[in-house]
C-alpha positions as CSV (number, residue, x, y, z in Angstrom):
1,X,16.8,37.9,-32.9
2,X,13.5,39.8,-33.9
3,X,11.7,36.5,-35.0
4,X,12.7,34.9,-31.5
5,X,11.2,38.4,-29.4
6,X,7.9,38.0,-31.0
7,X,7.9,34.1,-30.4
8,X,8.6,33.9,-26.6
9,X,5.9,37.7,-26.9
10,X,3.4,34.8,-28.2
11,X,4.4,32.0,-26.0
12,X,4.2,35.1,-23.4
13,X,1.0,36.0,-24.6
14,X,-0.9,32.9,-24.8
15,X,0.1,32.0,-21.3
16,X,-1.1,34.9,-19.9
17,X,-4.5,33.9,-21.6
18,X,-4.5,30.4,-20.5
19,X,-4.3,31.4,-17.3
20,X,-7.0,33.8,-17.4
21,X,-9.1,30.9,-18.3
22,X,-7.9,29.1,-15.5
23,X,-9.1,31.4,-13.4
24,X,-12.2,32.1,-15.3
25,X,-13.1,28.6,-14.9
26,X,-11.8,28.0,-11.4
27,X,-14.4,31.4,-10.3
28,X,-16.8,28.9,-12.2
29,X,-16.4,26.3,-10.2
30,X,-15.9,28.2,-7.0
31,X,-19.6,29.4,-7.7
32,X,-21.2,26.4,-8.5
33,X,-19.7,25.0,-5.5
34,X,-21.5,28.1,-3.3
35,X,-24.5,27.0,-5.3
36,X,-24.5,23.7,-4.3
37,X,-23.8,24.6,-0.6
38,X,-26.4,26.8,-0.7
39,X,-29.0,24.1,-2.1
40,X,-28.2,21.7,0.7
41,X,-27.1,23.5,3.9
42,X,-30.6,23.2,5.5
43,X,-29.9,19.7,5.8
44,X,-27.9,18.9,8.9
45,X,-24.4,17.7,9.0
46,X,-20.9,18.5,10.5
47,X,-19.1,21.7,9.3
48,X,-16.8,21.7,6.4
49,X,-13.4,21.0,6.7
50,X,-12.9,23.5,3.3
51,X,-14.8,25.3,1.3
52,X,-13.8,23.4,-2.2
53,X,-12.5,19.8,-0.5
54,X,-15.5,19.9,2.3
55,X,-15.2,16.9,4.7
56,X,-12.6,15.0,2.5
57,X,-9.8,16.0,4.1
58,X,-11.5,14.2,7.4
59,X,-11.1,11.5,5.8
60,X,-8.0,11.2,4.6
61,X,-7.0,12.0,8.3
62,X,-8.3,8.7,9.1
63,X,-7.4,7.2,6.1
64,X,-3.7,7.9,7.3
65,X,-4.3,7.0,11.1
66,X,-5.6,3.7,10.1
67,X,-9.2,4.7,11.5
68,X,-12.5,3.2,10.7
69,X,-14.3,5.9,8.1
70,X,-17.6,4.8,9.8
71,X,-17.4,5.7,13.1
72,X,-17.0,9.3,11.4
73,X,-19.8,8.3,10.0
74,X,-21.7,7.1,13.0
75,X,-20.5,10.2,15.5
76,X,-22.5,12.3,12.9
77,X,-25.4,10.5,12.7
78,X,-26.2,10.5,16.9
79,X,-25.0,14.3,16.2
80,X,-27.0,15.6,13.5
81,X,-30.2,12.4,12.8
82,X,-31.3,10.1,10.2
83,X,-30.3,12.3,7.3
84,X,-26.9,13.9,7.3
85,X,-25.3,16.3,4.8
86,X,-21.8,15.3,3.5
87,X,-19.8,17.1,0.9
88,X,-17.0,16.3,-1.6
89,X,-16.0,18.8,-4.0
90,X,-19.2,19.2,-5.7
91,X,-20.8,16.1,-4.8
92,X,-23.6,15.4,-1.8
93,X,-23.0,12.3,-0.2
94,X,-26.4,11.9,2.4
95,X,-25.8,9.2,5.1
96,X,-29.4,8.0,5.2
97,X,-30.1,5.9,8.4
98,X,-33.9,6.3,8.2
99,X,-35.6,2.7,7.5
100,X,-38.6,4.2,5.6
101,X,-36.5,5.9,3.3
102,X,-33.8,2.7,3.4
103,X,-36.9,0.3,2.5
104,X,-38.2,2.8,-0.5
105,X,-34.3,3.4,-2.2
106,X,-32.8,0.1,-1.2
107,X,-35.9,-2.1,-2.4
108,X,-36.7,-0.2,-6.0
109,X,-34.8,-0.8,-9.0
110,X,-35.4,2.7,-10.1
111,X,-32.7,4.2,-8.1
112,X,-29.3,3.4,-10.0
113,X,-25.9,2.8,-7.8
114,X,-24.0,5.6,-7.8
115,X,-21.8,6.5,-10.0
116,X,-19.5,8.3,-8.9
117,X,-18.3,5.1,-6.9
118,X,-18.8,1.9,-8.9
119,X,-17.4,4.0,-12.0
120,X,-14.3,4.5,-10.2
121,X,-14.2,1.0,-9.5
122,X,-14.3,0.0,-12.7
123,X,-10.2,0.1,-13.2
124,X,-7.8,0.8,-10.9
125,X,-5.4,3.3,-11.6
126,X,-6.1,3.0,-15.3
127,X,-5.9,-0.7,-14.8
128,X,-9.6,-2.4,-15.6
129,X,-10.9,-3.9,-12.1
130,X,-14.4,-4.9,-11.8
131,X,-15.1,-3.5,-15.2
132,X,-19.2,-3.7,-15.7
133,X,-19.8,-6.5,-13.6
134,X,-22.6,-8.4,-11.3
135,X,-21.4,-5.1,-8.3
136,X,-20.5,-2.6,-10.7
137,X,-22.6,-2.6,-13.3
138,X,-25.2,1.0,-12.6
139,X,-27.4,0.2,-15.7
140,X,-30.4,-1.5,-14.9
141,X,-30.9,-3.7,-17.5
142,X,-27.1,-4.4,-17.9
143,X,-27.1,-5.5,-14.4
144,X,-30.5,-7.2,-14.3
145,X,-29.1,-10.1,-17.5
146,X,-26.3,-11.4,-15.9
147,X,-28.2,-11.5,-13.0
148,X,-30.8,-13.4,-14.2
149,X,-28.2,-15.8,-16.2
150,X,-26.0,-16.1,-13.2
151,X,-29.1,-17.2,-10.9
152,X,-28.6,-20.5,-11.2
153,X,-25.4,-20.7,-10.2
154,X,-26.5,-19.4,-6.5
155,X,-30.0,-22.0,-6.3
156,X,-30.9,-23.9,-3.1
157,X,-30.8,-26.9,-6.0
158,X,-27.4,-26.5,-7.2
159,X,-26.3,-25.0,-2.8
160,X,-27.6,-28.1,-1.7
161,X,-24.9,-29.9,-4.3
162,X,-21.9,-28.0,-2.5
163,X,-22.2,-29.2,0.5
164,X,-19.5,-31.9,-0.2
165,X,-16.7,-28.9,-1.1
166,X,-17.8,-27.5,2.6
167,X,-17.2,-30.2,3.9
168,X,-14.4,-31.1,2.2
169,X,-12.1,-27.7,2.4
170,X,-13.8,-27.4,5.9
171,X,-11.4,-30.5,7.0
172,X,-8.5,-29.3,5.1
173,X,-8.2,-26.7,8.0
174,X,-9.5,-29.5,10.8
175,X,-6.2,-30.9,9.4
176,X,-4.2,-27.8,9.6
177,X,-5.4,-27.0,13.5
178,X,-4.8,-30.6,14.3
179,X,-1.4,-30.0,13.4
180,X,-1.1,-26.7,15.4
181,X,-2.5,-27.7,18.8
182,X,0.2,-30.9,18.1
183,X,2.9,-28.7,18.1
184,X,1.9,-25.9,20.3
185,X,2.5,-23.4,17.3
186,X,-0.2,-20.3,17.7
187,X,-2.9,-19.9,14.8
188,X,-3.4,-16.7,13.0
189,X,-7.2,-17.4,12.0
190,X,-7.4,-14.5,10.0
191,X,-5.5,-16.5,7.6
192,X,-5.9,-19.7,7.9
193,X,-10.1,-19.0,7.1
194,X,-8.7,-17.1,4.1
195,X,-7.2,-20.4,2.7
196,X,-10.2,-22.0,3.3
197,X,-12.9,-19.2,1.6
198,X,-10.6,-18.6,-1.6
199,X,-10.3,-22.9,-1.6
200,X,-13.6,-23.1,-1.8
201,X,-14.7,-20.3,-3.9
202,X,-11.8,-21.3,-6.6
203,X,-12.9,-24.6,-6.3
204,X,-16.7,-24.5,-6.4
205,X,-17.0,-21.1,-8.3
206,X,-14.4,-22.4,-10.7
207,X,-13.4,-25.8,-10.8
208,X,-10.2,-25.2,-9.6
209,X,-7.8,-27.0,-6.7
210,X,-5.3,-24.2,-5.0
211,X,-5.1,-26.4,-2.2
212,X,-4.0,-22.8,-0.5
213,X,-3.2,-24.8,3.4
214,X,-0.5,-26.9,1.9
215,X,0.6,-24.6,-1.5
216,X,1.7,-21.2,-1.5
217,X,-0.4,-18.5,-4.0
218,X,0.2,-15.1,-5.1
219,X,-4.0,-14.7,-5.3
220,X,-4.3,-13.3,-1.2
221,X,-1.5,-11.2,-1.5
222,X,-2.9,-9.9,-4.7
223,X,-6.2,-9.6,-3.5
224,X,-5.5,-7.9,-0.8
225,X,-3.5,-5.1,-2.6
226,X,-6.1,-4.5,-5.2
227,X,-8.7,-4.0,-2.0
228,X,-6.3,-1.4,-0.3
229,X,-5.4,0.3,-3.7
230,X,-9.3,0.5,-4.7
231,X,-9.9,2.0,-0.6
232,X,-7.0,5.2,-1.8
233,X,-8.7,5.2,-5.7
234,X,-11.9,6.2,-4.3
235,X,-11.2,7.9,-1.4
236,X,-8.2,10.5,-2.0
237,X,-8.8,12.0,-5.5
238,X,-4.6,12.9,-5.3
239,X,-3.3,9.7,-4.0
240,X,-2.0,8.6,-7.8
241,X,-0.6,11.8,-8.6
242,X,1.6,12.3,-5.5
243,X,5.6,10.3,-6.7
244,X,6.0,8.8,-3.9
245,X,2.8,6.2,-4.1
246,X,4.0,4.9,-7.9
247,X,5.3,2.1,-6.3
248,X,2.2,1.0,-4.3
249,X,0.6,2.0,-7.5
250,X,2.2,-0.3,-9.9
251,X,2.0,-3.1,-7.1
252,X,-1.9,-3.2,-7.3
253,X,-2.1,-2.7,-10.9
254,X,-0.1,-5.9,-10.9
255,X,-1.8,-7.7,-8.9
256,X,-5.1,-6.7,-10.9
257,X,-3.3,-7.9,-14.0
258,X,-2.5,-11.4,-12.0
259,X,-6.4,-11.6,-11.1
260,X,-7.5,-11.2,-14.6
261,X,-4.3,-12.8,-16.5
262,X,-5.2,-16.0,-13.8
263,X,-9.4,-15.8,-15.5
264,X,-8.4,-15.7,-18.9
265,X,-6.3,-18.9,-18.2
266,X,-9.5,-20.3,-16.2
267,X,-12.2,-19.6,-18.8
268,X,-10.6,-20.6,-22.2
269,X,-10.1,-24.1,-20.2
270,X,-13.4,-23.7,-19.4
271,X,-14.4,-23.0,-22.7
272,X,-12.4,-25.5,-24.5
273,X,-14.3,-28.1,-22.6
274,X,-17.7,-26.9,-23.5
275,X,-16.6,-26.5,-27.1
276,X,-15.6,-30.4,-27.4
277,X,-18.6,-31.3,-26.2
278,X,-17.2,-32.4,-22.2
279,X,-19.4,-32.4,-19.2
280,X,-18.7,-29.4,-17.3
281,X,-19.9,-27.8,-13.6
282,X,-23.2,-25.4,-14.0
283,X,-21.0,-23.6,-12.1
284,X,-20.4,-19.7,-11.6
285,X,-17.7,-20.0,-14.5
286,X,-20.5,-21.4,-17.2
287,X,-22.7,-19.2,-16.1
288,X,-19.7,-16.5,-16.9
289,X,-19.5,-17.7,-20.1
290,X,-22.9,-17.9,-21.1
291,X,-23.6,-14.5,-19.2
292,X,-21.1,-13.0,-22.0
293,X,-22.9,-15.2,-24.7
294,X,-26.1,-13.7,-24.6
295,X,-24.9,-9.9,-24.9
296,X,-25.8,-10.3,-28.9
297,X,-24.6,-6.2,-28.9
298,X,-20.9,-7.6,-27.9
299,X,-18.1,-7.7,-30.0
300,X,-15.7,-11.1,-28.9
301,X,-12.8,-8.5,-27.1
302,X,-16.3,-6.9,-25.1
303,X,-17.3,-10.5,-24.2
304,X,-13.9,-11.7,-22.7
305,X,-13.8,-8.1,-20.8
306,X,-17.0,-8.7,-19.1
307,X,-16.3,-12.3,-18.3
308,X,-13.3,-11.4,-16.6
309,X,-15.1,-8.7,-15.0
310,X,-17.4,-11.2,-13.1
311,X,-14.6,-13.3,-12.8
312,X,-12.5,-11.1,-10.3
313,X,-15.8,-9.6,-8.8
314,X,-16.2,-13.2,-7.4
315,X,-13.3,-14.6,-7.1
316,X,-12.8,-11.5,-4.4
317,X,-16.2,-10.8,-3.7
318,X,-16.2,-14.5,-2.6
319,X,-14.1,-15.5,-0.4
320,X,-12.9,-11.7,1.2
321,X,-15.7,-11.1,3.0
322,X,-17.1,-14.1,4.0
323,X,-13.4,-15.3,5.6
324,X,-13.3,-11.5,7.5
325,X,-17.2,-12.9,8.9
326,X,-15.3,-16.2,10.2
327,X,-12.1,-14.2,11.8
328,X,-14.9,-12.1,13.8
329,X,-17.2,-14.4,15.3
330,X,-13.7,-16.9,15.8
331,X,-13.2,-13.6,18.0
332,X,-16.2,-12.7,20.0
333,X,-16.7,-16.4,20.7
334,X,-13.3,-16.2,22.2
335,X,-14.0,-13.5,24.3
336,X,-17.5,-14.5,25.3
337,X,-17.5,-18.0,27.1
338,X,-21.1,-18.2,27.7
339,X,-22.2,-18.1,24.5
340,X,-18.7,-20.0,23.0
341,X,-20.6,-23.1,25.1
342,X,-24.0,-22.7,24.5
343,X,-23.5,-22.8,20.7
344,X,-21.2,-25.9,21.3
345,X,-23.5,-27.4,22.8
346,X,-25.6,-27.0,19.8
347,X,-23.1,-28.2,17.6
348,X,-22.4,-30.9,20.1
349,X,-26.4,-32.4,20.2
350,X,-27.1,-31.4,16.3
351,X,-23.6,-32.9,14.8
352,X,-21.9,-35.2,17.4
353,X,-19.4,-36.9,16.4
354,X,-20.0,-36.9,12.8
355,X,-17.8,-36.3,10.3
356,X,-19.6,-35.1,6.7
357,X,-22.3,-32.4,8.3
358,X,-25.0,-32.7,5.8
359,X,-27.8,-29.3,4.2
360,X,-30.2,-30.7,6.8
361,X,-27.9,-30.2,10.0
362,X,-27.2,-27.0,9.0
363,X,-31.1,-26.1,9.3
364,X,-30.7,-26.9,12.6
365,X,-27.8,-24.9,13.9
366,X,-30.3,-22.4,14.5
367,X,-28.5,-20.7,17.7
368,X,-25.0,-20.9,15.4
369,X,-26.9,-19.0,12.7
370,X,-27.8,-16.2,15.5
371,X,-23.9,-16.2,16.5
372,X,-23.1,-15.6,12.5
373,X,-25.9,-13.1,12.4
374,X,-24.5,-10.5,15.2
375,X,-21.3,-11.0,14.2
376,X,-22.3,-9.3,10.9
377,X,-24.3,-7.4,13.4
378,X,-21.2,-5.6,15.0
379,X,-18.8,-6.5,12.5
380,X,-20.6,-6.3,8.3
381,X,-17.6,-6.9,6.3
382,X,-18.9,-5.1,3.2
383,X,-20.1,-2.2,5.5
384,X,-22.2,-0.1,3.3
385,X,-23.7,0.4,-0.1
386,X,-24.8,3.6,-2.2
387,X,-27.8,5.4,-4.4
388,X,-27.9,7.7,-6.7
389,X,-31.7,9.9,-6.5
390,X,-32.3,11.7,-8.9
391,X,-35.6,13.4,-8.5
392,X,-36.5,15.7,-4.6
393,X,-37.3,13.1,-2.1
394,X,-38.6,13.8,1.9
395,X,-36.5,12.1,4.6
396,X,-37.8,11.9,7.7
397,X,-39.6,15.1,7.6
398,X,-36.4,17.0,5.1
399,X,-36.9,18.1,1.9
400,X,-33.8,17.1,0.0
401,X,-33.7,18.6,-3.3
402,X,-32.8,15.8,-6.1
403,X,-28.8,15.2,-7.6
404,X,-27.7,13.7,-4.5
405,X,-26.3,10.5,-3.3
406,X,-27.3,8.4,-0.4
407,X,-25.4,6.7,1.8
408,X,-26.2,2.9,3.4
409,X,-23.8,2.3,6.3
410,X,-24.8,-1.2,8.3
411,X,-21.8,-0.3,10.3
412,X,-24.0,2.7,11.3
413,X,-27.0,1.4,11.7
414,X,-26.0,-1.7,13.6
415,X,-24.3,0.2,15.9
416,X,-27.1,2.5,16.9
417,X,-28.7,2.8,20.2
418,X,-32.2,3.5,18.7
419,X,-32.0,0.3,16.4
420,X,-29.8,-1.7,19.0
421,X,-29.8,-1.9,22.8
422,X,-26.3,-1.6,23.9
423,X,-25.2,-1.9,20.3
424,X,-21.5,-2.8,21.6
425,X,-22.5,-6.0,23.6
426,X,-22.5,-9.3,21.9
427,X,-26.4,-10.7,21.6
428,X,-27.2,-13.3,19.6
429,X,-30.5,-13.4,21.5
430,X,-31.1,-10.2,19.1
431,X,-31.8,-12.7,16.3
432,X,-33.8,-15.3,18.5
433,X,-36.6,-16.6,16.4
434,X,-39.3,-15.5,18.6
435,X,-37.1,-11.9,18.8
436,X,-38.8,-9.2,16.4
437,X,-36.9,-9.0,13.3
438,X,-35.0,-5.4,13.3
439,X,-37.0,-3.3,10.4
440,X,-34.4,-2.8,7.8
441,X,-31.7,-1.2,9.8
442,X,-29.7,-4.1,9.0
443,X,-28.8,-4.8,5.9
444,X,-24.9,-6.5,6.0
445,X,-25.6,-8.0,1.9
446,X,-27.6,-5.1,1.8
447,X,-31.2,-5.2,0.3
448,X,-33.9,-5.6,-3.0
449,X,-33.1,-6.5,-5.8
450,X,-29.6,-5.6,-5.7
451,X,-28.8,-7.8,-2.4
452,X,-25.9,-10.0,-2.4
453,X,-26.4,-12.8,-4.8
454,X,-23.9,-15.0,-2.7
455,X,-25.0,-14.7,0.7
456,X,-26.9,-17.7,0.7
457,X,-23.6,-19.5,-0.1
458,X,-21.6,-17.5,2.3
459,X,-23.2,-18.4,5.2
460,X,-23.9,-22.1,4.5
461,X,-19.8,-22.0,3.8
462,X,-19.6,-20.2,7.1
463,X,-22.1,-22.4,9.4
464,X,-19.6,-25.7,7.7
465,X,-16.3,-24.2,8.7
466,X,-17.8,-23.0,12.5
467,X,-19.5,-25.9,13.6
468,X,-16.4,-28.4,12.3
469,X,-14.0,-25.8,14.7
470,X,-16.6,-25.7,17.2
471,X,-16.7,-29.8,17.4
472,X,-12.8,-30.6,17.1
473,X,-10.8,-27.6,18.8
474,X,-11.1,-25.8,22.3
475,X,-9.6,-22.2,21.4
476,X,-8.7,-18.7,23.1
477,X,-6.8,-15.3,21.8
478,X,-3.5,-14.7,22.3
479,X,-2.6,-12.2,25.3
480,X,-1.4,-8.7,23.3
481,X,-3.9,-8.3,21.2
482,X,-5.7,-5.5,19.9
483,X,-9.4,-5.6,18.8
484,X,-9.5,-3.1,16.6
485,X,-10.9,-3.4,12.7
486,X,-9.1,-2.6,9.5
487,X,-10.4,-0.8,6.9
488,X,-9.3,-2.0,3.4
489,X,-12.9,-1.7,2.0
490,X,-13.8,-4.5,3.5
491,X,-13.5,-4.5,7.3
492,X,-11.0,-7.3,8.9
493,X,-9.7,-7.8,12.3
494,X,-6.5,-5.8,12.4
495,X,-4.6,-8.5,14.7
496,X,-5.3,-11.5,12.7
497,X,-7.6,-13.3,15.3
498,X,-4.2,-15.0,16.6
499,X,-5.3,-17.9,19.3
500,X,-3.7,-21.1,20.8
501,X,-6.1,-24.1,19.8
502,X,-6.1,-27.7,21.5
503,X,-7.9,-31.4,21.0
504,X,-11.4,-30.7,22.4
505,X,-11.2,-33.4,25.3
506,X,-14.8,-35.3,25.3
507,X,-16.1,-36.7,28.3
């Protein structure tokens, strides 16, 4: 009995000691947060929701209501100016819209990607996701090695050779739309263009035929779940600790595993072909394998994981943003008959009745380029990027002590009246060849050395799909839709852009 009492006494003392240590640690953390506040509170910004959590309760409220966090950023920038402070725990984030600072930071390799965010993209809820792939590698040297090896797969010469695949996959969409027009059924354009862009990236990047307009596949749903999980994982620190979220978290992890397992199979097949001396295309998959092979310090297991990191990166990034851009573009053209008529006339003049669109044709579709650029101004499908700034800076006359994260939102700058007059008006003439170029306030593909490697690929694909659609079909939005945006890390039309489609009557 006495021994039991003694043990219980020791346990009680140990618990009291641990509670005391926890209290001291918490008090120390609170003092550190107070120090951070004193260091940065001279910079304008909205009032904090909480001493400890800063502005994160606002973000969580917006997520629960399916609102766009970038709308809050826009409102704050309009109120507080081109350098706007945000607090999240002990982290300091500056929303920067000053063009000079945007140029200095994004165009220089010395400012690494935001470690807090991009480290989180390494995995989702413990399941490896984007790892150290081209988008998430924040160490400049590691990123540069990968980028240098990937560049040939995105050279102008190689992209010219993809025109046949772009045409072929877009033609499958036209056939599907023909059935829809004949049967007078509705067309969910977001769903359809998602199938096409995923088909394209699977074929031209990885040499695989999915034919998603005819075949069902788990990939579109898996990508959607991964992106949704990514949003919660980054923006809600406590999401994974709430028991009610376990089923969804398991879905996310399963979706990640599906993508990486698929990648492992495709990579194995290509590596076998390369080892056997078979002819293989100089596509993204070949470059991914070469990229991992150049990392001499790596073990075989690390090689495999890096290859899968880049597979998942290109598989998602190569289709999601382009599909969303196409859907937004169709939505805006359907809302603006005058612009639709003008861009259709250009397509008729350049393409005529040709079924095969050439690379040279794309260069003549100048107004269509303007339409696509204006779409990305209002609806940047990848709405922002961020960089860590370790040294002190002066931004727009404000001294900012080092140790903060700079966030650049092309959604915010694209909707600021100071950069674009009447910003919510859809006006492709803003990007007329003779119009003044936006000065470091339009960057839907980011800027500088970390700009999107696939932007030319994406815009060529978008042009081919849109040109064929405008050449063959009239379309109009079905009533009852909203024009709201859904934020799943990327931005997409919430209603799916549901249209009625009719064959064009040529006169």
